[in-house]
N, C-alpha and C positions, 0 to 999 in steps of 0.2 A: 838455611832458613833465616830469615830475618826478624827483629821484634817488631810487633806491631802497635802504634798507639791509639787504635779503634778496639774497644771492649776486650781489654787484657786479660787471658785467663789465668785464673790465680788457684793453685793449690795452698789450702789449709791441711800441712801432715801436722796429724794429732802423734806425738812423740812416744804413747802410750797405747795399749791396746782398749780403749774406751769401750769399744763394741763388747768385748767380753770383761771388762770390769763393771761398768755401768748400765750397758744394754744398747741395743741398734738404734732403740729410740731416744735416748740422750745425743748421739752422734748425726741424728736426724733434725731433731732441734737445734743443736749449735748451728747445723749448717743454713738452718733457715734464719737465727740471727746473723750469721754472717753477712748472709744476702742481703737483709735488710741494713747493716751499718753499711755495703759497699755495691749500692743498687748500679753504679756505674762501669761493675766490671762479672765479669761469669767466675762467680766463685766455687768452687769443688772442695772432696774434705776427704780425707783416706784414715782411717783407722789401721795401722800395723797388726799385725798378726803376732810378730815378734815386740821383743823388749819389756822394761819394768814398766808394771802395773800402774804405778807414779812415778814422777822426778821429785823425788824426797833425800837424795844424798848425791853426791859427787859421783859414788858409784853408779848410781840409777843415770844420773846424765853418762857418764863413758857406756852406756849402753847403747846408746840413740844410733851413732854412726853405725856401728855394725848391723842394728836390724834396719836401717834404712838405706845403707848401700848399694844394693842392687838395683829395689825402686827409683834411683834417685839417677842413674845411669841411663833412667828412659822417661823421664820427668819432660825432658825438652821437646820430644814428643807429641806431646801432649796440653803444658803448659808454657804460660810467658814467666813466671814468677811464681816463687815458694812461699809460704809462709810456715814456720816452725812453731808447733802449738805448745810451747812452753817459755814461761818468764824467764829461767833458765838459760837461752838461747841455748842446745846444745848441739856441739857437730856443724854450725852455720857455716863457716870457714870450708871446713872439712866438704860437707854436702853440696856445697857452691861448685867448689872446685871439681867433686864427681860429676856434678848434672850441669855445668855450663852456664847455668841460669841464675839471675839474681835471688840467693835464699836469704830473708830477711829475716832479724833475731825481732822479734815483737816487743822482748825485757825491753832494750835498748831504745827502740824507736819509743815505748812508753817513756821511759827514763830523760829522754832528749826534751820528748813534750812538756814534762814538769819542767824546764827550763825555760821552755818559752811563755809561761803561762803563771810563773810565780820567782821568789827568791830564793825559796828551801822548799824542797819536800823529804814526803815520809815515806814508805813502802809496808803496805800491809800486808802479809805474808801467813800460805796455813803451816801448819803443826803436826808435825818437822817439813822444813824446806835444807835446801842446799846452802851450804855455806860459801862464801866469799864474795857476799855480795857488793862489799867497798872495795874490794879488790878491781871489781867489775867496773865498779863508779869513779875510782880512781883511774881506772886505764881509758874509760871515755873522755876525761877530762873533766868532773862536773863534781869531784869529790865535798868544794867547797859550797855548794847549795843542798846536801845528802844531810838531813838530821838524825831517821833513825830508819832502822827497820823494826815492825811489830810485828809478830807473832797474832794471831785471833784466836788460839785456842782448839783450832777443826782441825784435820787431817783433810785430804784432797778427799779420799774417800767419804771423811762425816760429810762435807760441806757437797760432793754428790749427789749420797744421798737426802740429806735433810737440811737442806740451807737455810730455812727458815727459823729453823732452832738456836741459829749461831747470831741470828740478827743483830741481837741485842749488846755480845760481846762485841763485834765488829763495831758497832755505832761504839760503844765505851772506848776500844782500842784508835780510833779514831779521832774523837773528841782529845786523846790522853797527846797524840801526837798532833794537835794544832795548839794545844799548851804546850808542849814543847820547842815552839814557832814556827810550824810546817807551813804553808800556804796552798800548798798541791798536796793531794794524796796519788799513790800510783796503787793499780790491783797488783797487788806483785805472786798472783795463784791465780791461773786460770778458771779454776773452777769459782774462784771469787767473780771472775770478769762474765763468767756466762749465766750468772744470780740476775734474775730478770729486773731491769730497772733498779739494779743496788746501787751505781754512779750518782744517779737522781737522788736517791734517799740518803746516800750518804754527806751530799750537796746540802739538801734539807738541812741532815741532822746539823754539820758542823759550819756549813759557810763557806767553803772553799771548794776548789773544782778538784774532783775525781776523774784520773785518768785511769780509763779502760786501756790496757795496750794493746789489747788485742785489736781497737778498733785503730790505734798506731800504728800499728803492723801492718794492719789493709791497705791506709790509706800508702805507708811507705814502699808499700809492693808494688801498688797502681802507677807512683811515681816512680819507683826505679822503672817499669816499662817504658813511661813517657818520657824518661831523659833519652835511652838507649831505642829512641824510636828509627828504626833505620839499619842499624848496628846489627853484623850477626852475632847469632848468641855464643860465639866461641870466643868472642874480644873479651867478652865480660871476664872471665878468669885471666885472659894474657894482662887488659888494662890493670886488675884488679893486682895482679902480683906484681907488675913494673913497677908500680906504685907504691909500693911495700919496702 
């Protein structure tokens, strides 16, 4: 089967069973937001039955691949690209290998987008959040632009349950990042990314661009399909391995 440049079919694969932890209505709301952000693609969503309730540690992230491995082996039957629904980009390389598809890490996509919009960026994250962000940024090669990672005082569950209660704290932390020298902010938790209008509210409050990495990841997934139009799916993993 070949990649097609017409209407790419992109799966947004949740890394945790959101239908169980937050409800199927939250999953559906996120799907509608995803489709609004990527109208030129056919976007689908899947909430796994297994896996950690949230990705808040390295141990949580390590549970993602075993939970998704079986499904990943069948992704190529239905989709052209996959976006992993977690800023930590868990298991992206392994899932690419198993599926034969471009599996996009939206965290990396959002961080790279930040370097296109400014000189220095900070990341706003839930609390707790997996450690090792600076190491990831160093691996991408953009550590010189990184100012700080700041937690906003609410867990993933807190943000999903009552995001409005945390808005003042989010704005205060964002202003602190700008005071430190950040001229771009990146949302480092997808519970933040799916708060309706949050990037616009933050931009209005602090006066700098705010990157939603989910949108950056969607656009990267669409681009990956377009770049590989006409190539067989299996060549994705072959080319990726030979380039390393």
